[in-house]
PyMOL Python script that loads the backbone (N, CA, C, O; Angstrom):
from pymol import cmd

cmd.read_pdbstr("""\
ATOM      1  N   MET A   1       0.829  -1.184   0.000  1.00  0.00           N
ATOM      2  CA  MET A   1       0.000   0.000   0.000  1.00  0.00           C
ATOM      3  C   MET A   1       0.873   1.247   0.000  1.00  0.00           C
ATOM      4  O   MET A   1       1.068   1.831  -1.066  1.00  0.00           O
ATOM      5  N   LEU A   2       1.392   1.674   1.098  1.00  0.00           N
ATOM      6  CA  LEU A   2       2.254   2.840   1.166  1.00  0.00           C
ATOM      7  C   LEU A   2       3.695   2.381   1.233  1.00  0.00           C
ATOM      8  O   LEU A   2       4.009   1.377   1.871  1.00  0.00           O
ATOM      9  N   GLN A   3       4.565   3.119   0.573  1.00  0.00           N
ATOM     10  CA  GLN A   3       5.970   2.767   0.578  1.00  0.00           C
ATOM     11  C   GLN A   3       6.755   3.819   1.324  1.00  0.00           C
ATOM     12  O   GLN A   3       6.351   4.978   1.415  1.00  0.00           O
ATOM     13  N   SER A   4       7.876   3.397   1.851  1.00  0.00           N
ATOM     14  CA  SER A   4       8.743   4.334   2.554  1.00  0.00           C
ATOM     15  C   SER A   4       9.403   5.252   1.539  1.00  0.00           C
ATOM     16  O   SER A   4       9.974   4.791   0.550  1.00  0.00           O
ATOM     17  N   GLN A   5       9.322   6.553   1.790  1.00  0.00           N
ATOM     18  CA  GLN A   5       9.935   7.535   0.913  1.00  0.00           C
ATOM     19  C   GLN A   5      10.684   8.531   1.769  1.00  0.00           C
ATOM     20  O   GLN A   5      10.262   8.844   2.882  1.00  0.00           O
ATOM     21  N   PRO A   6      11.802   9.035   1.250  1.00  0.00           N
ATOM     22  CA  PRO A   6      12.469  10.100   1.999  1.00  0.00           C
ATOM     23  C   PRO A   6      11.575  11.316   2.038  1.00  0.00           C
ATOM     24  O   PRO A   6      10.835  11.585   1.091  1.00  0.00           O
ATOM     25  N   THR A   7      11.640  12.034   3.107  1.00  0.00           N
ATOM     26  CA  THR A   7      10.787  13.197   3.248  1.00  0.00           C
ATOM     27  C   THR A   7      11.625  14.418   3.546  1.00  0.00           C
ATOM     28  O   THR A   7      12.664  14.324   4.199  1.00  0.00           O
ATOM     29  N   LEU A   8      11.176  15.564   3.070  1.00  0.00           N
ATOM     30  CA  LEU A   8      11.883  16.807   3.331  1.00  0.00           C
ATOM     31  C   LEU A   8      11.565  17.325   4.720  1.00  0.00           C
ATOM     32  O   LEU A   8      12.282  18.177   5.245  1.00  0.00           O
ATOM     33  N   ASN A   9      10.499  16.822   5.318  1.00  0.00           N
ATOM     34  CA  ASN A   9      10.084  17.259   6.645  1.00  0.00           C
ATOM     35  C   ASN A   9      10.568  16.238   7.657  1.00  0.00           C
ATOM     36  O   ASN A   9      10.097  15.101   7.662  1.00  0.00           O
ATOM     37  N   SER A  10      11.490  16.620   8.504  1.00  0.00           N
ATOM     38  CA  SER A  10      12.048  15.673   9.469  1.00  0.00           C
ATOM     39  C   SER A  10      11.051  15.297  10.558  1.00  0.00           C
ATOM     40  O   SER A  10      11.332  14.416  11.370  1.00  0.00           O
ATOM     41  N   ASN A  11       9.894  15.948  10.588  1.00  0.00           N
ATOM     42  CA  ASN A  11       8.894  15.611  11.594  1.00  0.00           C
ATOM     43  C   ASN A  11       8.042  14.413  11.189  1.00  0.00           C
ATOM     44  O   ASN A  11       7.260  13.910  11.995  1.00  0.00           O
ATOM     45  N   LEU A  12       8.185  13.956   9.959  1.00  0.00           N
ATOM     46  CA  LEU A  12       7.396  12.825   9.478  1.00  0.00           C
ATOM     47  C   LEU A  12       8.337  11.767   8.931  1.00  0.00           C
ATOM     48  O   LEU A  12       9.154  12.047   8.054  1.00  0.00           O
ATOM     49  N   LYS A  13       8.223  10.562   9.444  1.00  0.00           N
ATOM     50  CA  LYS A  13       9.043   9.460   8.979  1.00  0.00           C
ATOM     51  C   LYS A  13       8.146   8.244   8.844  1.00  0.00           C
ATOM     52  O   LYS A  13       7.447   7.869   9.785  1.00  0.00           O
ATOM     53  N   GLU A  14       8.169   7.635   7.675  1.00  0.00           N
ATOM     54  CA  GLU A  14       7.315   6.479   7.426  1.00  0.00           C
ATOM     55  C   GLU A  14       8.182   5.229   7.391  1.00  0.00           C
ATOM     56  O   GLU A  14       9.248   5.217   6.776  1.00  0.00           O
ATOM     57  N   THR A  15       7.723   4.199   8.045  1.00  0.00           N
ATOM     58  CA  THR A  15       8.433   2.945   8.070  1.00  0.00           C
ATOM     59  C   THR A  15       7.499   1.837   7.617  1.00  0.00           C
ATOM     60  O   THR A  15       6.414   1.669   8.173  1.00  0.00           O
ATOM     61  N   VAL A  16       7.913   1.087   6.616  1.00  0.00           N
ATOM     62  CA  VAL A  16       7.113  -0.041   6.161  1.00  0.00           C
ATOM     63  C   VAL A  16       7.761  -1.303   6.711  1.00  0.00           C
ATOM     64  O   VAL A  16       8.930  -1.587   6.447  1.00  0.00           O
ATOM     65  N   MET A  17       6.996  -2.038   7.464  1.00  0.00           N
ATOM     66  CA  MET A  17       7.502  -3.235   8.125  1.00  0.00           C
ATOM     67  C   MET A  17       7.164  -4.471   7.280  1.00  0.00           C
ATOM     68  O   MET A  17       6.513  -4.366   6.241  1.00  0.00           O
ATOM     69  N   SER A  18       7.609  -5.621   7.737  1.00  0.00           N
ATOM     70  CA  SER A  18       7.302  -6.861   7.043  1.00  0.00           C
ATOM     71  C   SER A  18       5.808  -7.160   7.161  1.00  0.00           C
ATOM     72  O   SER A  18       5.093  -6.471   7.889  1.00  0.00           O
ATOM     73  N   LYS A  19       5.340  -8.177   6.452  1.00  0.00           N
ATOM     74  CA  LYS A  19       3.906  -8.513   6.459  1.00  0.00           C
ATOM     75  C   LYS A  19       3.380  -8.793   7.861  1.00  0.00           C
ATOM     76  O   LYS A  19       2.225  -8.490   8.161  1.00  0.00           O
ATOM     77  N   ASN A  20       4.206  -9.361   8.712  1.00  0.00           N
ATOM     78  CA  ASN A  20       3.763  -9.726  10.056  1.00  0.00           C
ATOM     79  C   ASN A  20       3.752  -8.535  11.014  1.00  0.00           C
ATOM     80  O   ASN A  20       3.178  -8.618  12.100  1.00  0.00           O
ATOM     81  N   GLU A  21       4.377  -7.440  10.619  1.00  0.00           N
ATOM     82  CA  GLU A  21       4.417  -6.263  11.464  1.00  0.00           C
ATOM     83  C   GLU A  21       3.532  -5.176  10.865  1.00  0.00           C
ATOM     84  O   GLU A  21       3.127  -5.259   9.706  1.00  0.00           O
ATOM     85  N   LYS A  22       3.243  -4.176  11.652  1.00  0.00           N
ATOM     86  CA  LYS A  22       2.347  -3.110  11.221  1.00  0.00           C
ATOM     87  C   LYS A  22       3.118  -2.007  10.508  1.00  0.00           C
ATOM     88  O   LYS A  22       4.306  -1.797  10.756  1.00  0.00           O
ATOM     89  N   ASN A  23       2.413  -1.300   9.607  1.00  0.00           N
ATOM     90  CA  ASN A  23       2.988  -0.133   8.949  1.00  0.00           C
ATOM     91  C   ASN A  23       2.936   1.035   9.919  1.00  0.00           C
ATOM     92  O   ASN A  23       1.869   1.403  10.409  1.00  0.00           O
ATOM     93  N   LEU A  24       4.089   1.608  10.189  1.00  0.00           N
ATOM     94  CA  LEU A  24       4.170   2.693  11.153  1.00  0.00           C
ATOM     95  C   LEU A  24       4.744   3.939  10.498  1.00  0.00           C
ATOM     96  O   LEU A  24       5.568   3.852   9.587  1.00  0.00           O
ATOM     97  N   ILE A  25       4.305   5.088  10.965  1.00  0.00           N
ATOM     98  CA  ILE A  25       4.942   6.345  10.615  1.00  0.00           C
ATOM     99  C   ILE A  25       5.281   7.048  11.924  1.00  0.00           C
ATOM    100  O   ILE A  25       4.652   6.814  12.956  1.00  0.00           O
ATOM    101  N   THR A  26       6.275   7.903  11.859  1.00  0.00           N
ATOM    102  CA  THR A  26       6.657   8.686  13.024  1.00  0.00           C
ATOM    103  C   THR A  26       6.429  10.151  12.698  1.00  0.00           C
ATOM    104  O   THR A  26       6.976  10.679  11.729  1.00  0.00           O
ATOM    105  N   VAL A  27       5.621  10.796  13.512  1.00  0.00           N
ATOM    106  CA  VAL A  27       5.344  12.218  13.365  1.00  0.00           C
ATOM    107  C   VAL A  27       5.676  12.877  14.698  1.00  0.00           C
ATOM    108  O   VAL A  27       5.119  12.518  15.735  1.00  0.00           O
ATOM    109  N   ASN A  28       6.585  13.841  14.660  1.00  0.00           N
ATOM    110  CA  ASN A  28       7.009  14.529  15.881  1.00  0.00           C
ATOM    111  C   ASN A  28       7.421  13.553  16.978  1.00  0.00           C
ATOM    112  O   ASN A  28       7.037  13.695  18.139  1.00  0.00           O
ATOM    113  N   ASP A  29       8.213  12.558  16.579  1.00  0.00           N
ATOM    114  CA  ASP A  29       8.773  11.545  17.492  1.00  0.00           C
ATOM    115  C   ASP A  29       7.730  10.620  18.115  1.00  0.00           C
ATOM    116  O   ASP A  29       8.017   9.969  19.119  1.00  0.00           O
ATOM    117  N   ILE A  30       6.533  10.547  17.546  1.00  0.00           N
ATOM    118  CA  ILE A  30       5.502   9.628  18.021  1.00  0.00           C
ATOM    119  C   ILE A  30       5.162   8.680  16.885  1.00  0.00           C
ATOM    120  O   ILE A  30       4.900   9.118  15.765  1.00  0.00           O
ATOM    121  N   GLU A  31       5.165   7.361  17.173  1.00  0.00           N
ATOM    122  CA  GLU A  31       4.833   6.370  16.148  1.00  0.00           C
ATOM    123  C   GLU A  31       3.325   6.178  16.054  1.00  0.00           C
ATOM    124  O   GLU A  31       2.623   6.116  17.064  1.00  0.00           O
ATOM    125  N   TYR A  32       2.840   6.083  14.803  1.00  0.00           N
ATOM    126  CA  TYR A  32       1.422   5.849  14.541  1.00  0.00           C
ATOM    127  C   TYR A  32       1.296   4.686  13.573  1.00  0.00           C
ATOM    128  O   TYR A  32       2.073   4.564  12.626  1.00  0.00           O
ATOM    129  N   ASN A  33       0.309   3.834  13.819  1.00  0.00           N
ATOM    130  CA  ASN A  33       0.007   2.724  12.926  1.00  0.00           C
ATOM    131  C   ASN A  33      -0.889   3.256  11.813  1.00  0.00           C
ATOM    132  O   ASN A  33      -1.961   3.797  12.083  1.00  0.00           O
ATOM    133  N   ILE A  34      -0.460   3.107  10.582  1.00  0.00           N
ATOM    134  CA  ILE A  34      -1.228   3.613   9.441  1.00  0.00           C
ATOM    135  C   ILE A  34      -2.607   2.958   9.389  1.00  0.00           C
ATOM    136  O   ILE A  34      -3.595   3.606   9.043  1.00  0.00           O
ATOM    137  N   GLU A  35      -2.669   1.696   9.728  1.00  0.00           N
ATOM    138  CA  GLU A  35      -3.950   0.991   9.668  1.00  0.00           C
ATOM    139  C   GLU A  35      -4.964   1.547  10.662  1.00  0.00           C
ATOM    140  O   GLU A  35      -6.168   1.374  10.472  1.00  0.00           O
ATOM    141  N   ASP A  36      -4.502   2.205  11.709  1.00  0.00           N
ATOM    142  CA  ASP A  36      -5.402   2.787  12.706  1.00  0.00           C
ATOM    143  C   ASP A  36      -5.837   4.210  12.353  1.00  0.00           C
ATOM    144  O   ASP A  36      -6.659   4.798  13.056  1.00  0.00           O
ATOM    145  N   MET A  37      -5.297   4.759  11.281  1.00  0.00           N
ATOM    146  CA  MET A  37      -5.619   6.131  10.905  1.00  0.00           C
ATOM    147  C   MET A  37      -7.005   6.205  10.264  1.00  0.00           C
ATOM    148  O   MET A  37      -7.505   5.233   9.697  1.00  0.00           O
ATOM    149  N   THR A  38      -7.600   7.382  10.373  1.00  0.00           N
ATOM    150  CA  THR A  38      -8.885   7.612   9.705  1.00  0.00           C
ATOM    151  C   THR A  38      -8.629   7.762   8.203  1.00  0.00           C
ATOM    152  O   THR A  38      -7.489   7.933   7.772  1.00  0.00           O
ATOM    153  N   ASP A  39      -9.693   7.698   7.426  1.00  0.00           N
ATOM    154  CA  ASP A  39      -9.548   7.879   5.980  1.00  0.00           C
ATOM    155  C   ASP A  39      -8.976   9.254   5.669  1.00  0.00           C
ATOM    156  O   ASP A  39      -8.163   9.392   4.756  1.00  0.00           O
ATOM    157  N   ALA A  40      -9.387  10.262   6.410  1.00  0.00           N
ATOM    158  CA  ALA A  40      -8.874  11.618   6.186  1.00  0.00           C
ATOM    159  C   ALA A  40      -7.373  11.671   6.470  1.00  0.00           C
ATOM    160  O   ALA A  40      -6.626  12.309   5.727  1.00  0.00           O
ATOM    161  N   GLN A  41      -6.926  11.009   7.532  1.00  0.00           N
ATOM    162  CA  GLN A  41      -5.498  10.991   7.873  1.00  0.00           C
ATOM    163  C   GLN A  41      -4.703  10.237   6.807  1.00  0.00           C
ATOM    164  O   GLN A  41      -3.608  10.660   6.437  1.00  0.00           O
ATOM    165  N   LYS A  42      -5.245   9.130   6.316  1.00  0.00           N
ATOM    166  CA  LYS A  42      -4.583   8.380   5.247  1.00  0.00           C
ATOM    167  C   LYS A  42      -4.491   9.225   3.975  1.00  0.00           C
ATOM    168  O   LYS A  42      -3.490   9.180   3.260  1.00  0.00           O
ATOM    169  N   THR A  43      -5.543   9.991   3.704  1.00  0.00           N
ATOM    170  CA  THR A  43      -5.528  10.871   2.536  1.00  0.00           C
ATOM    171  C   THR A  43      -4.442  11.925   2.681  1.00  0.00           C
ATOM    172  O   THR A  43      -3.719  12.206   1.726  1.00  0.00           O
ATOM    173  N   MET A  44      -4.320  12.516   3.880  1.00  0.00           N
ATOM    174  CA  MET A  44      -3.266  13.502   4.117  1.00  0.00           C
ATOM    175  C   MET A  44      -1.890  12.876   3.917  1.00  0.00           C
ATOM    176  O   MET A  44      -1.008  13.496   3.323  1.00  0.00           O
ATOM    177  N   LEU A  45      -1.702  11.665   4.404  1.00  0.00           N
ATOM    178  CA  LEU A  45      -0.430  10.969   4.248  1.00  0.00           C
ATOM    179  C   LEU A  45      -0.145  10.711   2.771  1.00  0.00           C
ATOM    180  O   LEU A  45       0.992  10.856   2.322  1.00  0.00           O
ATOM    181  N   ASN A  46      -1.174  10.329   2.016  1.00  0.00           N
ATOM    182  CA  ASN A  46      -1.002  10.118   0.576  1.00  0.00           C
ATOM    183  C   ASN A  46      -0.612  11.422  -0.122  1.00  0.00           C
ATOM    184  O   ASN A  46       0.217  11.416  -1.032  1.00  0.00           O
ATOM    185  N   HIS A  47      -1.209  12.536   0.302  1.00  0.00           N
ATOM    186  CA  HIS A  47      -0.845  13.833  -0.267  1.00  0.00           C
ATOM    187  C   HIS A  47       0.620  14.155   0.044  1.00  0.00           C
ATOM    188  O   HIS A  47       1.349  14.628  -0.828  1.00  0.00           O
ATOM    189  N   ILE A  48       1.044  13.903   1.267  1.00  0.00           N
ATOM    190  CA  ILE A  48       2.434  14.161   1.663  1.00  0.00           C
ATOM    191  C   ILE A  48       3.388  13.328   0.814  1.00  0.00           C
ATOM    192  O   ILE A  48       4.390  13.839   0.313  1.00  0.00           O
ATOM    193  N   ASN A  49       3.074  12.045   0.655  1.00  0.00           N
ATOM    194  CA  ASN A  49       3.925  11.172  -0.153  1.00  0.00           C
ATOM    195  C   ASN A  49       3.980  11.640  -1.600  1.00  0.00           C
ATOM    196  O   ASN A  49       5.046  11.642  -2.215  1.00  0.00           O
ATOM    197  N   ASP A  50       2.823  12.040  -2.149  1.00  0.00           N
ATOM    198  CA  ASP A  50       2.768  12.517  -3.533  1.00  0.00           C
ATOM    199  C   ASP A  50       3.542  13.824  -3.684  1.00  0.00           C
ATOM    200  O   ASP A  50       4.251  14.015  -4.672  1.00  0.00           O
ATOM    201  N   LEU A  51       3.409  14.717  -2.716  1.00  0.00           N
ATOM    202  CA  LEU A  51       4.145  15.982  -2.762  1.00  0.00           C
ATOM    203  C   LEU A  51       5.649  15.757  -2.644  1.00  0.00           C
ATOM    204  O   LEU A  51       6.427  16.441  -3.310  1.00  0.00           O
ATOM    205  N   ASP A  52       6.069  14.809  -1.808  1.00  0.00           N
ATOM    206  CA  ASP A  52       7.492  14.470  -1.714  1.00  0.00           C
ATOM    207  C   ASP A  52       8.011  13.976  -3.066  1.00  0.00           C
ATOM    208  O   ASP A  52       9.108  14.340  -3.488  1.00  0.00           O
ATOM    209  N   ARG A  53       7.212  13.145  -3.739  1.00  0.00           N
ATOM    210  CA  ARG A  53       7.595  12.637  -5.058  1.00  0.00           C
ATOM    211  C   ARG A  53       7.707  13.794  -6.051  1.00  0.00           C
ATOM    212  O   ARG A  53       8.661  13.862  -6.826  1.00  0.00           O
ATOM    213  N   LYS A  54       6.728  14.704  -6.025  1.00  0.00           N
ATOM    214  CA  LYS A  54       6.738  15.844  -6.943  1.00  0.00           C
ATOM    215  C   LYS A  54       7.905  16.788  -6.642  1.00  0.00           C
ATOM    216  O   LYS A  54       8.527  17.315  -7.565  1.00  0.00           O
ATOM    217  N   LEU A  55       8.202  17.000  -5.379  1.00  0.00           N
ATOM    218  CA  LEU A  55       9.347  17.841  -5.014  1.00  0.00           C
ATOM    219  C   LEU A  55      10.650  17.220  -5.516  1.00  0.00           C
ATOM    220  O   LEU A  55      11.529  17.926  -6.011  1.00  0.00           O
ATOM    221  N   GLY A  56      10.771  15.917  -5.388  1.00  0.00           N
ATOM    222  CA  GLY A  56      11.959  15.227  -5.893  1.00  0.00           C
ATOM    223  C   GLY A  56      12.075  15.363  -7.405  1.00  0.00           C
ATOM    224  O   GLY A  56      13.163  15.591  -7.933  1.00  0.00           O
ATOM    225  N   SER A  57      10.957  15.221  -8.093  1.00  0.00           N
ATOM    226  CA  SER A  57      10.943  15.363  -9.545  1.00  0.00           C
ATOM    227  C   SER A  57      11.276  16.797  -9.953  1.00  0.00           C
ATOM    228  O   SER A  57      12.028  17.017 -10.901  1.00  0.00           O
ATOM    229  N   ALA A  58      10.719  17.762  -9.241  1.00  0.00           N
ATOM    230  CA  ALA A  58      10.996  19.165  -9.539  1.00  0.00           C
ATOM    231  C   ALA A  58      12.474  19.478  -9.302  1.00  0.00           C
ATOM    232  O   ALA A  58      13.078  20.210 -10.086  1.00  0.00           O
ATOM    233  N   GLN A  59      13.062  18.941  -8.244  1.00  0.00           N
ATOM    234  CA  GLN A  59      14.478  19.162  -7.970  1.00  0.00           C
ATOM    235  C   GLN A  59      15.329  18.549  -9.064  1.00  0.00           C
ATOM    236  O   GLN A  59      16.324  19.140  -9.481  1.00  0.00           O
ATOM    237  N   PHE A  60      14.946  17.360  -9.537  1.00  0.00           N
ATOM    238  CA  PHE A  60      15.649  16.692 -10.632  1.00  0.00           C
ATOM    239  C   PHE A  60      15.609  17.571 -11.881  1.00  0.00           C
ATOM    240  O   PHE A  60      16.629  17.762 -12.543  1.00  0.00           O
ATOM    241  N   ASN A  61      14.425  18.107 -12.203  1.00  0.00           N
ATOM    242  CA  ASN A  61      14.279  18.984 -13.360  1.00  0.00           C
ATOM    243  C   ASN A  61      15.095  20.265 -13.187  1.00  0.00           C
ATOM    244  O   ASN A  61      15.736  20.725 -14.132  1.00  0.00           O
ATOM    245  N   LEU A  62      15.073  20.834 -11.997  1.00  0.00           N
ATOM    246  CA  LEU A  62      15.849  22.039 -11.724  1.00  0.00           C
ATOM    247  C   LEU A  62      17.344  21.785 -11.910  1.00  0.00           C
ATOM    248  O   LEU A  62      18.055  22.619 -12.471  1.00  0.00           O
ATOM    249  N   ASP A  63      17.819  20.631 -11.438  1.00  0.00           N
ATOM    250  CA  ASP A  63      19.228  20.272 -11.627  1.00  0.00           C
ATOM    251  C   ASP A  63      19.573  20.197 -13.118  1.00  0.00           C
ATOM    252  O   ASP A  63      20.615  20.692 -13.547  1.00  0.00           O
ATOM    253  N   GLN A  64      18.683  19.571 -13.905  1.00  0.00           N
ATOM    254  CA  GLN A  64      18.910  19.473 -15.349  1.00  0.00           C
ATOM    255  C   GLN A  64      18.944  20.858 -15.987  1.00  0.00           C
ATOM    256  O   GLN A  64      19.817  21.139 -16.809  1.00  0.00           O
ATOM    257  N   LEU A  65      18.011  21.716 -15.621  1.00  0.00           N
ATOM    258  CA  LEU A  65      17.948  23.060 -16.181  1.00  0.00           C
ATOM    259  C   LEU A  65      19.196  23.863 -15.835  1.00  0.00           C
ATOM    260  O   LEU A  65      19.733  24.574 -16.685  1.00  0.00           O
ATOM    261  N   ASN A  66      19.657  23.755 -14.602  1.00  0.00           N
ATOM    262  CA  ASN A  66      20.864  24.478 -14.194  1.00  0.00           C
ATOM    263  C   ASN A  66      22.087  24.002 -14.959  1.00  0.00           C
ATOM    264  O   ASN A  66      22.910  24.818 -15.374  1.00  0.00           O
ATOM    265  N   VAL A  67      22.219  22.698 -15.154  1.00  0.00           N
ATOM    266  CA  VAL A  67      23.361  22.159 -15.900  1.00  0.00           C
ATOM    267  C   VAL A  67      23.275  22.608 -17.358  1.00  0.00           C
ATOM    268  O   VAL A  67      24.283  22.986 -17.956  1.00  0.00           O
ATOM    269  N   GLY A  68      22.083  22.566 -17.922  1.00  0.00           N
ATOM    270  CA  GLY A  68      21.909  23.019 -19.307  1.00  0.00           C
ATOM    271  C   GLY A  68      22.245  24.492 -19.461  1.00  0.00           C
ATOM    272  O   GLY A  68      22.936  24.875 -20.406  1.00  0.00           O
ATOM    273  N   ARG A  69      21.768  25.317 -18.550  1.00  0.00           N
ATOM    274  CA  ARG A  69      22.063  26.750 -18.600  1.00  0.00           C
ATOM    275  C   ARG A  69      23.560  27.001 -18.490  1.00  0.00           C
ATOM    276  O   ARG A  69      24.124  27.800 -19.237  1.00  0.00           O
ATOM    277  N   ASP A  70      24.202  26.300 -17.540  1.00  0.00           N
ATOM    278  CA  ASP A  70      25.647  26.458 -17.374  1.00  0.00           C
ATOM    279  C   ASP A  70      26.397  26.073 -18.651  1.00  0.00           C
ATOM    280  O   ASP A  70      27.381  26.718 -19.015  1.00  0.00           O
ATOM    281  N   ALA A  71      25.931  25.023 -19.327  1.00  0.00           N
ATOM    282  CA  ALA A  71      26.574  24.593 -20.574  1.00  0.00           C
ATOM    283  C   ALA A  71      26.444  25.669 -21.647  1.00  0.00           C
ATOM    284  O   ALA A  71      27.398  25.938 -22.377  1.00  0.00           O
ATOM    285  N   PHE A  72      25.270  26.284 -21.744  1.00  0.00           N
ATOM    286  CA  PHE A  72      25.089  27.335 -22.749  1.00  0.00           C
ATOM    287  C   PHE A  72      25.890  28.590 -22.400  1.00  0.00           C
ATOM    288  O   PHE A  72      26.408  29.253 -23.300  1.00  0.00           O
ATOM    289  N   VAL A  73      26.000  28.923 -21.143  1.00  0.00           N
ATOM    290  CA  VAL A  73      26.827  30.060 -20.739  1.00  0.00           C
ATOM    291  C   VAL A  73      28.277  29.796 -21.123  1.00  0.00           C
ATOM    292  O   VAL A  73      28.961  30.679 -21.642  1.00  0.00           O
ATOM    293  N   LYS A  74      28.742  28.573 -20.865  1.00  0.00           N
ATOM    294  CA  LYS A  74      30.125  28.217 -21.224  1.00  0.00           C
ATOM    295  C   LYS A  74      30.315  28.262 -22.729  1.00  0.00           C
ATOM    296  O   LYS A  74      31.324  28.783 -23.204  1.00  0.00           O
ATOM    297  N   MET A  75      29.362  27.723 -23.499  1.00  0.00           N
ATOM    298  CA  MET A  75      29.485  27.754 -24.958  1.00  0.00           C
ATOM    299  C   MET A  75      29.528  29.193 -25.471  1.00  0.00           C
ATOM    300  O   MET A  75      30.313  29.504 -26.365  1.00  0.00           O
ATOM    301  N   LEU A  76      28.694  30.071 -24.916  1.00  0.00           N
ATOM    302  CA  LEU A  76      28.692  31.474 -25.328  1.00  0.00           C
ATOM    303  C   LEU A  76      30.020  32.138 -24.987  1.00  0.00           C
ATOM    304  O   LEU A  76      30.597  32.841 -25.816  1.00  0.00           O
ATOM    305  N   ALA A  77      30.499  31.917 -23.776  1.00  0.00           N
ATOM    306  CA  ALA A  77      31.775  32.516 -23.364  1.00  0.00           C
ATOM    307  C   ALA A  77      32.908  32.028 -24.261  1.00  0.00           C
ATOM    308  O   ALA A  77      33.736  32.827 -24.701  1.00  0.00           O
ATOM    309  N   ASP A  78      32.953  30.727 -24.536  1.00  0.00           N
ATOM    310  CA  ASP A  78      33.992  30.171 -25.410  1.00  0.00           C
ATOM    311  C   ASP A  78      33.908  30.775 -26.799  1.00  0.00           C
ATOM    312  O   ASP A  78      34.930  31.103 -27.403  1.00  0.00           O
ATOM    313  N   ASN A  79      32.688  30.923 -27.310  1.00  0.00           N
ATOM    314  CA  ASN A  79      32.492  31.474 -28.643  1.00  0.00           C
ATOM    315  C   ASN A  79      32.899  32.939 -28.698  1.00  0.00           C
ATOM    316  O   ASN A  79      33.496  33.375 -29.682  1.00  0.00           O
ATOM    317  N   LEU A  80      32.591  33.697 -27.668  1.00  0.00           N
ATOM    318  CA  LEU A  80      32.956  35.112 -27.638  1.00  0.00           C
ATOM    319  C   LEU A  80      34.459  35.303 -27.531  1.00  0.00           C
ATOM    320  O   LEU A  80      34.997  36.284 -28.046  1.00  0.00           O
ATOM    321  N   GLU A  81      35.144  34.375 -26.867  1.00  0.00           N
ATOM    322  CA  GLU A  81      36.581  34.475 -26.678  1.00  0.00           C
ATOM    323  C   GLU A  81      37.374  33.940 -27.860  1.00  0.00           C
ATOM    324  O   GLU A  81      38.568  34.211 -27.980  1.00  0.00           O
ATOM    325  N   ALA A  82      36.720  33.180 -28.736  1.00  0.00           N
ATOM    326  CA  ALA A  82      37.402  32.603 -29.899  1.00  0.00           C
ATOM    327  C   ALA A  82      37.723  33.703 -30.899  1.00  0.00           C
ATOM    328  O   ALA A  82      36.986  34.683 -31.014  1.00  0.00           O
ATOM    329  N   PRO A  83      38.820  33.538 -31.619  1.00  0.00           N
ATOM    330  CA  PRO A  83      39.138  34.554 -32.634  1.00  0.00           C
ATOM    331  C   PRO A  83      38.021  34.602 -33.674  1.00  0.00           C
ATOM    332  O   PRO A  83      37.495  33.572 -34.096  1.00  0.00           O
ATOM    333  N   ALA A  84      37.677  35.812 -34.071  1.00  0.00           N
ATOM    334  CA  ALA A  84      36.610  35.987 -35.053  1.00  0.00           C
ATOM    335  C   ALA A  84      37.050  35.449 -36.395  1.00  0.00           C
ATOM    336  O   ALA A  84      38.169  35.701 -36.841  1.00  0.00           O
ATOM    337  N   GLU A  85      36.148  34.693 -37.050  1.00  0.00           N
ATOM    338  CA  GLU A  85      36.436  34.173 -38.372  1.00  0.00           C
ATOM    339  C   GLU A  85      36.138  35.256 -39.399  1.00  0.00           C
ATOM    340  O   GLU A  85      35.229  36.063 -39.207  1.00  0.00           O
ATOM    341  N   ASP A  86      36.882  35.275 -40.464  1.00  0.00           N
ATOM    342  CA  ASP A  86      36.695  36.274 -41.507  1.00  0.00           C
ATOM    343  C   ASP A  86      35.463  35.915 -42.315  1.00  0.00           C
ATOM    344  O   ASP A  86      35.490  34.962 -43.093  1.00  0.00           O
ATOM    345  N   ASP A  87      34.367  36.676 -42.139  1.00  0.00           N
ATOM    346  CA  ASP A  87      33.122  36.387 -42.844  1.00  0.00           C
ATOM    347  C   ASP A  87      33.138  36.942 -44.271  1.00  0.00           C
ATOM    348  O   ASP A  87      32.396  36.451 -45.122  1.00  0.00           O
ATOM    349  N   ALA A  88      33.958  37.943 -44.547  1.00  0.00           N
ATOM    350  CA  ALA A  88      33.985  38.553 -45.870  1.00  0.00           C
ATOM    351  C   ALA A  88      35.087  37.927 -46.699  1.00  0.00           C
ATOM    352  O   ALA A  88      36.264  38.246 -46.528  1.00  0.00           O
ATOM    353  N   GLU A  89      34.707  37.052 -47.581  1.00  0.00           N
ATOM    354  CA  GLU A  89      35.712  36.378 -48.413  1.00  0.00           C
ATOM    355  C   GLU A  89      35.634  36.837 -49.819  1.00  0.00           C
ATOM    356  O   GLU A  89      36.404  36.377 -50.662  1.00  0.00           O
TER     357      GLU A  89
END
""", "prot")
cmd.dss("prot")
cmd.show_as("cartoon", "prot")
cmd.util.cbc("prot")
cmd.orient("prot")
């Protein structure tokens, strides 16, 4: 059902146990059994997990964009520093 994911909020930690053990999360240093949560609480947890996934994806995209931008800045700088080719032949 729910999988353990890294979280940006250190106040929430989810632990998925084996089949014989219960699924637990830790919020503010208190452990809670996911199976004992209300539907609304489970929905909130699902939103948190989905937002963590989206934040990770957004960070991945941001890293790609920054590397791409840096590459274009370097290409422009290299091109500007290169000796000008004679265009009038």
